[in-house]
C-alpha positions in Angstrom: 44.8 8.9 -286.5 45.8 6.5 -283.8 44.9 8.2 -280.2 46.5 7.4 -276.9 44.1 5.9 -274.3 44.9 6.4 -270.6 45.8 3.0 -269.1 43.4 1.2 -266.5 46.4 1.9 -263.9 46.0 5.7 -264.2 42.3 5.9 -264.2 42.7 3.6 -260.8 45.1 5.9 -259.3 43.3 9.2 -260.2 40.3 7.8 -258.6 41.8 7.1 -255.4 43.5 10.3 -255.0 40.1 12.2 -255.7 38.4 10.1 -253.0 41.3 10.8 -250.4 41.0 14.3 -251.1 37.3 14.6 -250.2 37.6 12.8 -247.0 38.0 14.0 -243.6 40.2 12.5 -241.4 38.4 10.4 -238.8 35.1 12.1 -239.4 36.1 15.4 -237.9 33.7 18.0 -239.1 35.7 21.2 -237.7 36.0 23.7 -240.2 39.7 24.0 -241.1 40.6 28.0 -239.9 41.2 30.1 -242.4 44.9 31.1 -242.6 45.2 34.4 -240.8 42.0 33.9 -238.9 41.2 35.7 -235.4 39.6 33.5 -232.5 35.7 32.9 -232.6 34.0 33.2 -229.2 30.5 34.5 -227.6 29.7 36.7 -224.9 28.2 35.4 -221.5 25.1 36.8 -220.2 25.8 39.7 -217.6 25.0 38.8 -214.1 25.6 40.2 -210.3 25.2 44.1 -211.6 26.0 46.3 -208.8 26.7 50.2 -208.8 30.2 49.8 -209.9 30.9 46.2 -211.1 29.2 43.4 -212.9 30.2 39.6 -214.1 30.4 38.2 -217.8 32.8 36.3 -219.9 33.0 34.1 -223.1 33.2 30.8 -224.8 35.9 30.6 -227.4 34.7 27.9 -230.1 37.9 28.5 -232.4 41.2 29.3 -231.8 41.5 30.6 -235.6 44.6 28.1 -236.0 46.8 29.7 -233.5 46.9 29.7 -229.8 44.8 32.4 -227.9 47.3 34.4 -225.8 44.7 36.6 -224.1 41.1 36.6 -223.3 38.7 38.6 -221.6 35.6 41.1 -221.7 36.1 44.8 -222.9 33.4 47.5 -222.2 32.6 51.1 -222.7 29.8 53.5 -222.6 30.0 53.7 -226.4 28.8 50.7 -228.9 31.5 48.2 -229.8 34.1 48.5 -227.2 37.5 47.1 -228.2 40.7 46.3 -226.1 41.9 50.0 -226.3 38.6 50.7 -223.9 38.2 49.4 -220.2 39.0 45.2 -220.4 39.6 42.5 -218.1 42.6 39.9 -218.2 41.4 36.4 -218.1 44.1 33.9 -219.0 44.6 32.4 -222.4 43.4 29.4 -224.4 40.2 28.2 -225.7 36.8 27.4 -223.8 34.5 29.2 -221.4 36.2 31.7 -219.0 34.4 34.1 -216.5 35.3 38.0 -215.9 34.7 40.5 -213.3 34.3 44.3 -214.4 35.1 46.6 -211.7 35.5 50.8 -211.7 32.2 51.0 -213.3 30.1 54.3 -212.6 26.8 53.8 -211.0 23.5 54.4 -212.7 25.3 54.2 -216.1 25.0 52.2 -219.4 27.8 50.0 -220.8 28.3 47.9 -224.1 30.3 44.9 -223.4 31.9 42.1 -225.6 34.1 39.1 -224.9 37.3 39.1 -226.7 40.1 36.7 -227.8 43.5 37.4 -229.0 45.8 35.1 -231.0 49.0 36.1 -233.3 46.6 37.3 -236.1 44.7 39.9 -234.2 41.7 40.1 -231.8 38.2 38.7 -232.3 35.1 40.0 -230.2 31.9 38.1 -229.4 28.6 39.4 -229.8 27.6 42.8 -227.6 25.3 43.1 -224.8 24.1 46.3 -223.1 23.5 46.6 -219.4 23.3 49.1 -216.8 24.9 49.8 -213.4 22.7 49.9 -210.4 21.8 53.4 -208.9 21.8 52.3 -205.2 25.2 52.3 -203.3 27.8 49.9 -203.9 29.3 48.3 -200.4 31.8 46.1 -198.9 31.5 44.4 -195.5 34.3 43.8 -193.7 35.0 40.6 -191.3 33.3 40.8 -187.9 35.9 40.5 -184.9 35.6 40.4 -181.0 37.7 43.6 -179.5 37.7 44.8 -176.1 34.8 42.6 -175.1 32.5 44.0 -178.2 32.0 42.7 -181.4 32.9 45.1 -184.4 32.8 45.2 -188.1 35.6 47.5 -188.8 36.2 49.2 -192.3 33.3 48.9 -194.2 33.2 51.3 -197.0 31.1 52.4 -199.6 32.5 51.9 -203.0 30.0 54.3 -205.1 26.8 55.7 -205.4 24.6 57.6 -207.7 23.2 60.1 -205.2 24.6 61.1 -201.8 24.2 58.5 -199.0 21.8 59.4 -196.6 22.5 56.3 -194.3 25.1 53.7 -193.7 25.9 51.0 -191.3 25.6 47.1 -190.8 22.6 44.8 -190.4 22.5 41.4 -189.1 20.3 38.5 -188.3 20.4 34.7 -187.4 19.3 34.1 -191.0 20.8 34.5 -194.3 20.8 37.9 -196.2 19.8 40.5 -193.6 18.1 43.5 -194.5 17.8 46.9 -192.6 14.4 45.6 -191.4 16.4 43.4 -189.3 19.1 44.4 -186.5 21.0 47.3 -187.8 23.5 49.9 -186.9 23.4 53.4 -188.0 27.0 55.1 -188.9 26.5 58.3 -190.4 26.0 59.5 -193.9 28.5 59.8 -197.1 30.7 57.6 -198.5 33.9 57.6 -195.9 34.9 54.1 -194.3 33.0 53.3 -191.1 33.1 51.1 -188.2 30.0 49.4 -186.6 29.5 48.0 -183.1 27.3 45.2 -183.0 25.0 43.8 -180.3 25.1 40.0 -180.6 23.8 36.9 -178.3 26.4 34.4 -177.2 26.7 31.0 -178.8 25.2 32.1 -182.0 25.7 32.2 -185.6 24.9 35.6 -187.1 25.0 36.8 -190.9 25.9 40.2 -191.4 25.9 42.7 -194.3 27.0 46.4 -194.7 24.4 48.7 -196.1 24.0 52.1 -197.7 21.0 54.1 -198.6 20.5 56.7 -201.0 17.6 58.0 -202.6 17.5 55.1 -205.3 17.2 52.8 -202.4 19.6 50.4 -200.2 22.6 48.5 -201.3 24.1 45.9 -199.4 27.7 44.4 -199.1 29.1 41.1 -199.4 27.8 38.5 -196.4 29.8 37.3 -193.8 29.1 35.2 -191.1 30.4 35.1 -187.2 29.7 32.7 -184.5 29.6 34.4 -181.2 31.6 32.6 -178.3 31.0 32.8 -174.3 33.7 34.7 -172.9 34.3 37.2 -169.9 33.4 40.6 -170.6 30.5 40.0 -173.2 27.3 41.4 -173.0 24.8 38.7 -172.4 21.4 38.7 -170.4 21.0 42.3 -169.5 24.6 42.4 -168.0 28.0 41.5 -168.4 29.7 37.6 -168.3 32.4 37.9 -165.4 32.5 34.1 -164.8 32.3 30.8 -167.3 32.5 27.7 -165.7 34.3 24.5 -166.9 32.0 23.6 -169.7 32.3 26.8 -171.2 28.8 27.1 -171.7 27.3 28.4 -168.3 28.5 31.2 -165.9 27.6 34.3 -164.1 26.4 37.8 -165.4 26.6 41.0 -163.2 24.3 43.9 -163.8 26.4 46.9 -165.1 25.0 49.1 -162.3 24.6 49.0 -158.6 21.2 48.5 -157.2 21.9 50.7 -154.3 25.1 52.3 -152.5 23.4 52.4 -148.7 21.2 49.6 -148.2 21.3 47.3 -145.1 21.6 43.5 -145.0 18.5 43.0 -143.2 15.7 45.4 -142.7 15.1 47.3 -139.8 15.1 45.6 -136.0 15.3 42.1 -138.1 19.0 42.4 -138.1 19.4 40.1 -135.5 17.2 37.3 -136.9 18.9 34.2 -138.8 18.2 33.2 -142.0 20.3 30.0 -142.5 21.7 31.8 -145.7 25.2 30.4 -145.1 26.3 29.2 -148.4 29.5 30.4 -149.7 28.9 29.5 -153.2 25.4 29.7 -154.1 24.1 33.3 -153.8 20.6 32.5 -155.5 19.7 29.9 -152.7 20.8 32.5 -150.1 18.6 35.0 -151.6 15.3 32.8 -151.5 16.3 31.8 -147.9 16.7 35.5 -146.8 13.7 36.7 -148.5 11.5 33.5 -147.5 12.6 35.1 -143.7 12.6 39.3 -143.9 9.8 39.1 -146.5 8.8 41.8 -149.2 7.4 44.7 -147.4 10.5 46.5 -147.1 14.2 47.2 -149.0 17.3 45.3 -148.1 19.9 44.1 -150.2 18.8 40.6 -151.3 15.0 42.0 -152.3 16.8 45.0 -154.1 18.4 42.1 -156.1 15.6 40.0 -156.8 13.6 43.0 -157.8 16.0 44.3 -160.5 14.8 43.2 -163.9 17.8 44.3 -166.4 17.5 42.3 -169.8 13.7 41.5 -168.7 15.3 38.6 -166.5 13.5 37.8 -163.0 16.2 35.6 -161.6 18.8 38.3 -160.1 20.1 37.3 -156.8 22.8 38.7 -154.6 26.1 36.9 -154.5 27.6 34.4 -152.3 30.7 35.7 -150.7 32.7 33.4 -153.4 30.7 34.9 -156.2 31.3 38.3 -155.0 35.1 37.5 -154.7 35.0 36.4 -158.3 33.1 39.6 -159.4 35.6 41.6 -157.6 38.4 40.7 -160.0 36.5 42.2 -162.9 35.3 45.6 -162.0 36.7 47.5 -164.6 35.1 44.8 -167.2 31.7 44.7 -166.0 31.6 48.8 -165.1 30.0 50.7 -163.1 31.7 50.8 -160.0 33.3 53.7 -157.9 36.5 54.6 -158.6 39.5 53.6 -156.6 40.9 56.1 -154.4 43.3 56.1 -151.4 42.3 55.1 -148.3 38.9 54.8 -149.4 36.5 52.3 -148.9 33.1 50.8 -150.7 31.8 47.6 -149.5 29.4 45.3 -151.3 27.3 43.1 -149.6 27.5 39.3 -150.1 24.5 37.0 -149.6 26.4 34.7 -147.2 25.5 35.3 -143.6 28.0 35.0 -140.7 25.8 34.5 -137.7 22.6 35.6 -136.5 23.3 39.2 -136.8 26.1 39.8 -138.9 27.0 38.9 -142.8 30.0 38.9 -145.0 30.9 41.8 -147.3 33.9 42.8 -149.3 35.7 46.3 -149.8 35.8 46.7 -153.6 38.5 49.4 -153.4 40.8 47.1 -151.5 39.8 44.2 -153.4 41.2 41.3 -151.1 39.4 43.0 -147.7 36.8 41.0 -146.3 34.4 42.0 -143.1 31.6 40.6 -141.4 29.7 43.8 -140.2 26.3 44.0 -138.8 23.1 43.5 -141.0 22.0 46.7 -140.4 25.3 48.6 -141.8 24.6 50.6 -145.1 26.5 49.1 -148.0 26.8 48.8 -151.9 24.5 46.1 -153.6 25.3 44.6 -156.9 23.2 42.0 -158.5 24.1 38.8 -160.6 22.1 36.1 -162.4 23.4 32.5 -163.7 23.1 31.2 -167.4 
């Protein structure tokens, strides 16, 4: 019986088709997605855990053959969380993404999985267990200058696993300040609060809100603030009332009077000249006055030089022009007598008018200047330069 043998051409075609079917185009080693497959992904290690939030995310290595339309992380108190539990929404597509979980309960355990959704369904990454912090979670508000003070307003305690026993703001000139640095104490509980801070001028500060409970102290986000030099700010033991053209130097006034009834010259020396006649340099005048009158008794220039506000030793009796500049900022500096109708309260300057008289200024009627005898009893307010 005659057999039909395949032709050489048929054998060649079959061989070529077999080889082509076993080759992968361009050397691609990516598995061909199974029809109807969901995305494949892993869950990012959890970080930045607070009492009510944490960060995670995921990496999608395969979209399952169709576009990823939603991705994020889901989290729950129970194992194997799904998108019907708490979840974040962090865009679409493949690749790596980050997620922030919020509104968590403090001091509690959570199971976390990354998820990704396509037309075929939702795929989940590996599960990670975490526990939120027991210390309070706090938000730090920006620092602003208001009414010649520095204020961090509206700071708030978001959550706490135990009653908050102390809260406030801490600050330092180095990053990440703690309650061992400068701090305010602004009460207890979780209500929002505002803090008034004590800064030096022309300095960069790092600021964090804090709150303490029985588990420890939690800190808010760090904010930075650079103080400026401005009239009305606390500095060097007093209040700035004058800034020169450089913006870096000026004059500071004590916040209290050094006397309300003191002569310019002591005792019978009020007719003795001192050559303290500068209208602009109170420091030089003060040195001249003390050089003549000595230090054995109290008088205006000596009271100013003896003042130790802020620990400084360079206070002096203002000259006539410096006294005039100060008069314009009485309300800013504070501590001056209240203005009254037909009243007078005269302040000594360090400017000598002649051998037995000196210049003063009525701070009730600010533009009234006098040259009374040096034995008149006047108010005294010390100033210093910075």
